[in-house]
C-alpha positions in Angstrom: -25.2 -2.8 -60.1 -24.5 -6.5 -60.9 -28.0 -7.4 -59.4 -29.8 -4.2 -59.9 -29.7 -4.0 -63.7 -30.9 -7.6 -64.3 -33.5 -6.9 -61.6 -34.9 -3.8 -63.3 -34.9 -5.6 -66.6 -37.0 -8.4 -65.1 -39.5 -5.8 -64.1 -39.7 -4.4 -67.7 -37.3 -1.5 -67.6 -34.7 -1.4 -70.5 -31.4 0.3 -69.8 -30.6 2.8 -72.5 -27.4 4.3 -71.3 -25.1 4.6 -68.2 -22.6 7.4 -67.3 -19.8 7.3 -64.7 -18.4 10.7 -63.8 -15.7 11.3 -61.3 -16.8 14.6 -59.7 -15.4 16.0 -56.5 -14.6 13.4 -53.9 -17.1 10.8 -55.0 -18.0 9.0 -58.3 -21.4 9.7 -59.6 -23.4 7.2 -61.7 -26.3 8.1 -63.9 -28.3 5.4 -65.6 -31.0 5.8 -68.1 -33.8 3.3 -68.7 -36.9 3.2 -70.9 -40.3 1.6 -70.5 -43.1 1.1 -73.0 -45.6 3.4 -71.4 -46.5 5.4 -68.3 -48.8 2.7 -66.9 -46.0 0.2 -67.0 -43.7 2.6 -65.2 -46.3 3.3 -62.5 -46.8 -0.5 -62.0 -43.1 -1.1 -61.7 -42.3 1.8 -59.4 -45.2 0.9 -57.0 -44.3 -2.8 -56.8 -42.9 -4.6 -53.9 -40.0 -5.9 -56.1 -39.0 -2.3 -57.0 -39.1 -1.3 -53.3 -36.8 -4.3 -52.4 -34.3 -3.5 -55.1 -34.1 0.2 -54.1 -33.7 -0.7 -50.4 -30.9 -3.0 -51.3 -29.3 -0.5 -53.6 -29.4 2.1 -50.8 -26.9 -0.2 -48.9 -24.3 0.9 -51.5 -25.5 4.3 -52.6 -25.7 7.7 -50.9 -28.1 10.5 -52.1 -30.1 8.4 -54.6 -32.3 10.4 -56.8 -34.8 9.1 -59.3 -36.2 11.3 -62.1 -38.8 10.4 -64.7 -39.1 12.2 -68.0 -41.1 11.6 -71.2 -38.8 10.3 -73.9 -38.0 12.6 -76.8 -35.7 12.3 -79.7 -32.2 13.6 -79.2 -30.2 14.4 -76.0 -32.3 15.0 -72.9 -31.3 16.5 -69.5 
């Protein structure tokens, strides 16, 4: 996380929130980020830099899931 968050910020993603939940036998981490528009998100998520960061993150993370949603006011699931 020490390298991942600055890395995604350099790509143009802005962290908005982070949650750490101890659930079952393993901690679960949920991180929210925002980006200015869908085109920027597509550019970021298809970049070599993104692939390299995710590959490195997978050395430390099991069962990584990435979900994109359109931002709305209020709490989102």
